[in-house]
C-alpha positions as CSV (number, residue, x, y, z in Angstrom):
1,M,118.1,130.7,104.9
2,K,118.4,130.9,101.1
3,I,118.1,127.5,99.6
4,C,118.4,126.5,95.9
5,I,116.8,123.3,94.8
6,V,117.8,122.0,91.4
7,T,115.6,119.5,89.6
8,D,114.8,118.1,86.2
9,A,111.4,117.0,87.5
10,W,108.8,119.7,88.1
11,L,105.3,120.7,87.2
12,P,103.4,120.0,85.0
13,Q,104.9,116.5,85.3
14,V,102.9,114.1,87.4
15,N,105.0,111.7,89.5
16,G,106.2,111.1,93.0
17,V,109.4,113.1,92.6
18,V,107.5,116.2,91.6
19,T,104.9,115.8,94.4
20,T,107.7,115.4,96.9
21,L,109.6,118.5,95.7
22,V,106.4,120.6,95.6
23,E,105.5,119.7,99.1
24,L,109.1,120.3,100.2
25,H,109.2,123.7,98.6
26,D,105.9,124.7,100.3
27,G,107.0,123.3,103.6
28,L,110.3,125.2,103.6
29,V,108.7,128.5,102.6
30,A,106.2,128.0,105.4
31,R,109.1,127.7,107.8
32,G,110.5,131.1,106.7
33,H,113.1,130.0,104.2
34,E,113.7,131.6,100.8
35,V,113.6,128.8,98.2
36,T,114.7,129.2,94.6
37,M,113.7,126.4,92.2
38,I,115.9,125.8,89.1
39,E,113.6,123.6,87.0
40,P,112.8,122.9,83.3
41,S,110.4,125.7,82.5
42,A,113.2,128.2,82.2
43,F,114.9,126.2,79.4
44,K,114.3,125.0,75.9
45,R,113.1,121.4,76.2
46,F,112.8,118.1,74.3
47,P,110.8,114.9,75.0
48,C,112.7,112.3,77.0
49,P,113.3,109.2,74.8
50,G,110.9,106.5,75.8
51,Y,108.9,108.9,78.1
52,R,107.7,111.5,75.7
53,E,105.4,113.1,78.4
54,I,108.5,114.0,80.3
55,E,110.5,117.0,78.9
56,L,114.2,117.5,79.6
57,A,116.1,120.7,79.4
58,W,118.3,121.2,76.2
59,R,121.8,122.4,76.9
60,P,121.0,124.1,80.2
61,A,124.6,124.6,81.5
62,R,124.8,128.4,81.0
63,G,121.3,129.1,82.3
64,V,121.9,126.9,85.4
65,A,125.2,128.6,86.2
66,T,123.6,132.1,85.8
67,A,120.6,131.1,88.0
68,L,122.9,129.7,90.8
69,D,125.1,132.8,90.7
70,K,122.1,135.1,90.9
71,A,120.5,133.2,93.7
72,R,123.6,133.2,95.9
73,P,122.2,130.4,98.1
74,D,123.3,129.4,101.5
75,A,122.7,125.8,100.6
76,I,122.3,124.0,97.3
77,H,120.4,120.7,96.8
78,I,120.5,118.8,93.5
79,A,117.4,116.6,93.4
80,T,117.8,114.8,90.1
81,E,120.6,113.5,87.9
82,G,119.3,114.8,84.5
83,P,120.6,117.6,82.3
84,I,119.8,120.4,84.8
85,G,121.1,118.4,87.8
86,S,124.3,117.5,85.9
87,A,124.8,121.2,84.9
88,A,124.4,122.3,88.5
89,R,126.9,119.6,89.7
90,A,129.5,120.7,87.1
91,H,129.0,124.4,88.1
92,C,129.4,123.7,91.8
93,L,132.6,121.7,91.2
94,R,134.1,124.5,89.1
95,R,133.3,127.1,91.8
96,G,134.2,124.9,94.8
97,L,130.6,125.0,96.1
98,A,129.3,122.2,98.3
99,F,125.9,120.6,97.7
100,T,123.7,117.7,98.6
101,T,121.9,115.4,96.3
102,A,119.0,112.9,96.5
103,F,118.4,109.4,95.1
104,H,114.7,109.5,94.1
105,T,114.4,107.0,91.3
106,R,116.0,103.6,90.6
107,F,117.1,104.5,87.1
108,P,119.6,101.6,86.8
109,E,116.7,99.1,87.0
110,L,114.6,101.3,84.7
111,L,117.4,101.4,82.1
112,A,117.9,97.7,82.4
113,K,114.3,97.0,81.6
114,A,113.7,99.6,79.0
115,L,117.1,99.6,77.2
116,H,118.7,96.4,78.4
117,V,121.6,98.3,79.9
118,P,123.3,96.2,82.6
119,E,122.3,97.4,86.1
120,R,125.9,97.5,87.3
121,W,126.7,100.1,84.5
122,G,123.8,102.3,85.6
123,Y,124.8,102.1,89.3
124,A,128.4,102.9,88.4
125,W,127.3,106.1,86.6
126,F,125.0,107.2,89.4
127,R,127.7,106.4,92.0
128,R,130.1,108.7,90.1
129,F,127.4,111.4,89.9
130,H,126.7,111.4,93.7
131,A,130.4,110.9,94.7
132,A,130.9,114.7,94.8
133,S,127.9,115.2,97.0
134,S,128.3,116.2,100.7
135,G,125.3,114.1,101.5
136,V,123.1,111.8,99.4
137,M,119.5,111.9,100.8
138,V,117.7,108.5,100.4
139,P,114.0,108.1,101.2
140,S,114.0,104.6,102.7
141,A,116.2,102.3,104.8
142,G,115.9,99.5,102.2
143,M,117.1,101.8,99.4
144,L,119.9,103.1,101.6
145,E,121.2,99.5,102.1
146,I,121.0,98.8,98.3
147,L,123.0,101.9,97.5
148,R,125.5,101.1,100.2
149,G,126.0,97.7,98.6
150,H,126.8,99.4,95.3
151,G,129.5,101.5,96.9
152,F,127.7,104.8,97.5
153,E,129.0,106.9,100.3
154,R,127.7,109.7,102.6
155,L,124.2,108.4,102.5
156,R,121.6,110.2,104.6
157,P,118.1,108.9,105.5
158,W,115.4,111.3,104.4
159,S,111.9,109.9,104.6
160,H,109.0,111.4,102.7
161,G,105.6,112.5,103.8
162,V,102.0,112.9,102.8
163,D,99.6,115.9,103.0
164,L,97.4,114.6,105.7
165,S,95.0,117.6,105.4
166,L,94.4,116.8,101.8
167,F,94.5,113.0,101.8
168,E,91.9,111.8,104.3
169,P,89.0,109.4,104.1
170,V,85.9,110.5,102.1
171,A,82.8,108.8,103.4
172,G,80.6,107.1,100.9
173,A,83.1,107.4,98.0
174,D,82.2,105.0,95.1
175,L,83.6,104.4,91.6
176,G,80.4,102.7,90.5
177,L,82.1,99.4,89.8
178,P,81.6,95.9,91.1
179,R,83.3,95.5,94.5
180,P,85.8,94.8,95.8
181,V,87.8,97.4,93.9
182,F,91.5,96.9,93.5
183,L,93.3,100.1,92.6
184,Y,96.6,101.2,91.1
185,V,97.7,104.8,90.7
186,G,101.0,105.7,89.1
187,R,103.0,105.6,85.9
188,V,102.3,102.9,83.4
189,S,105.9,102.2,82.7
190,Y,108.6,99.5,82.6
191,E,109.8,99.8,86.2
192,K,106.3,99.6,87.8
193,N,105.9,95.9,87.1
194,L,102.2,96.6,86.4
195,E,101.4,93.3,84.7
196,A,102.0,91.5,88.0
197,F,98.8,93.3,89.1
198,L,96.9,93.1,85.9
199,T,97.3,89.3,85.6
200,L,96.1,88.5,89.2
201,D,93.0,86.4,89.6
202,L,91.0,88.8,91.8
203,P,87.3,89.2,92.5
204,G,85.5,92.5,91.7
205,S,87.2,95.2,89.6
206,K,90.7,96.3,88.7
207,V,91.2,100.0,88.1
208,V,94.3,101.9,86.9
209,Y,94.8,105.6,87.0
210,G,97.9,106.9,85.2
211,V,99.7,107.1,81.8
212,G,103.0,106.1,80.5
213,P,104.9,104.4,77.6
214,L,103.2,101.0,78.1
215,L,99.6,102.3,78.4
216,E,98.3,101.4,74.9
217,R,99.9,97.9,74.9
218,L,98.6,97.1,78.3
219,K,95.1,98.4,77.5
220,R,95.0,96.1,74.5
221,A,96.3,93.1,76.5
222,H,93.9,93.7,79.5
223,P,90.6,95.0,78.2
224,A,88.7,94.0,81.4
225,V,90.7,96.4,83.4
226,H,89.2,99.9,83.9
227,W,91.7,102.4,82.5
228,R,91.1,105.9,83.8
229,G,94.1,108.0,82.7
230,I,95.2,111.1,84.8
231,V,92.9,113.1,87.1
232,P,93.6,116.3,89.1
233,R,95.5,115.6,92.3
234,A,92.6,116.7,94.6
235,E,90.3,114.1,92.8
236,L,92.6,111.3,93.9
237,V,91.3,111.6,97.4
238,R,87.9,110.4,96.4
239,I,89.4,107.7,94.2
240,Y,91.7,106.3,96.9
241,S,88.7,106.4,99.4
242,A,86.5,104.5,97.0
243,A,88.9,101.6,96.6
244,D,89.0,98.5,98.8
245,V,92.7,97.7,98.3
246,F,95.6,99.7,96.7
247,V,97.8,97.3,94.9
248,F,101.4,98.3,94.5
249,P,103.2,95.8,92.2
250,S,106.6,97.6,91.8
251,R,109.8,95.9,93.0
252,N,112.0,98.8,92.1
253,E,110.9,101.8,94.3
254,T,113.0,104.1,96.4
255,F,109.8,104.9,98.4
256,G,106.4,104.7,96.8
257,L,104.5,107.9,97.8
258,V,101.2,106.7,96.3
259,M,101.0,104.0,99.0
260,L,101.1,106.7,101.7
261,E,98.3,108.7,99.9
262,A,96.1,105.6,99.7
263,M,96.6,104.7,103.4
264,A,95.9,108.3,104.4
265,C,92.5,107.9,102.7
266,G,92.0,104.7,104.7
267,T,92.8,102.2,101.9
268,P,95.0,99.3,102.8
269,V,98.0,98.5,100.6
270,A,99.0,95.2,99.0
271,A,102.7,94.9,97.9
272,Y,105.8,92.8,97.7
273,P,108.1,92.8,100.8
274,V,110.8,94.8,99.1
275,A,112.5,98.2,99.6
276,G,109.8,100.9,99.6
277,P,106.8,98.9,100.8
278,L,108.9,97.5,103.7
279,D,109.5,101.1,104.8
280,V,106.1,102.6,104.1
281,V,103.9,99.6,105.2
282,G,106.3,97.4,107.1
283,S,104.6,95.2,109.7
284,S,101.8,97.8,110.4
285,L,98.1,97.3,109.9
286,G,98.3,99.7,107.0
287,G,98.6,96.9,104.5
288,A,99.8,93.4,103.7
289,L,103.2,92.4,102.1
290,D,103.8,88.9,100.6
291,P,106.0,87.4,97.9
292,D,102.6,86.3,96.3
293,L,100.9,89.5,95.3
294,R,97.5,87.9,95.2
295,V,97.9,86.6,98.8
296,A,98.9,90.2,99.8
297,A,95.8,91.6,98.1
298,M,93.4,89.3,99.7
299,R,94.9,89.8,103.1
300,A,94.8,93.6,102.7
301,L,91.1,93.2,101.7
302,A,90.4,91.9,105.2
303,L,92.1,94.8,107.1
304,L,90.3,97.6,108.8
305,R,90.6,101.0,107.0
306,E,91.4,102.7,110.4
307,G,94.7,100.8,110.5
308,A,95.7,102.2,107.1
309,R,95.0,105.8,108.2
310,E,96.8,105.4,111.5
311,R,99.9,104.2,109.7
312,A,99.9,107.2,107.3
313,L,99.7,109.6,110.3
314,A,103.4,108.7,111.1
315,F,104.5,110.4,107.9
316,D,103.9,114.1,108.3
317,W,105.6,116.8,106.3
318,H,106.8,118.8,109.3
319,S,109.4,116.1,110.2
320,V,110.3,115.6,106.6
321,C,111.2,119.3,106.2
322,R,113.1,119.3,109.5
323,Q,115.2,116.3,108.4
324,F,115.9,117.8,105.0
325,L,117.2,121.0,106.7
326,E,119.4,119.0,109.0
327,H,121.2,117.3,106.0
328,L,121.9,120.5,104.1
329,V,125.5,121.8,104.0
330,P,126.8,125.4,103.5
331,A,127.4,126.0,99.8
332,D,130.4,128.2,100.8
333,A,132.8,126.2,103.0
334,G,133.4,129.3,105.2
335,A,129.7,130.0,105.8
336,K,127.3,128.7,108.4
337,L,123.6,127.8,107.8
338,A,121.2,130.0,109.8
339,A,117.9,128.4,110.8
340,A,114.7,130.2,110.1
341,P,111.9,130.1,112.7
342,A,109.5,127.2,112.2
């Protein structure tokens, strides 16, 4: 099958959306499908306001239309709602082409925190964007219910996975810091609620890997925290394995892929009982959820690392790719999708 995936988020960006799409691309190709990515590198770009490390395509409409016409895909999936995704949506509507979309990021909450835009305005815009989709793929049951409450239709559950061959426990891993080590990996940005972790009264050491628009301010406010920036993805395996607890303070996640990566390396997760952690950790022995994040962190510290790894094993990429393929629709209403051998 010829599949076209349209996205504003792609390498060299470092975030959960990019990781998910890279793994999806590789998984689909491995199953025998022909995958065309329409992504920012083919266009003139400009820094995203407030997130200068993320570059957005400048006026990509013509290039997106040309790329879609050239690809002649059997199925079209629009992964993001940015300039490239919007251009693809407009082209498909003009040509009468069906497509699916995905809700990867809770931008209404992000806009509310960063720009003080009312959440209901953000959800109204995103509801309009996804209204033309033949299926909106949502990575967690909790997020699906939130979107349903905001009037979204044609929602499709599509869980995410983790590369279990890459993310696995590393014996003897150590960061050279006083233990226990409480770790956060991810963007240092408004929606991550990072100060909830940074202000916790915890023993040992707090470590943060990541960058973002709040980095310099938070570094000044919390000098006792060990700030480590960005490292190559493969190095994260050792870092996750060296931590005693992975603390995930966000309340506004659609999924939270870093939690899966940490658990796959045997590190229990501490988080709030909200959408994302409820789906990834749930009531398993992979971590602890509590309205009091410190309580969750200390409970997670007492958990066995084997329980975290066992929970991660339930999220493999084979089932993720299969579920994605099941949700695709023929771009041409008169066509049928042909499955490739697994």
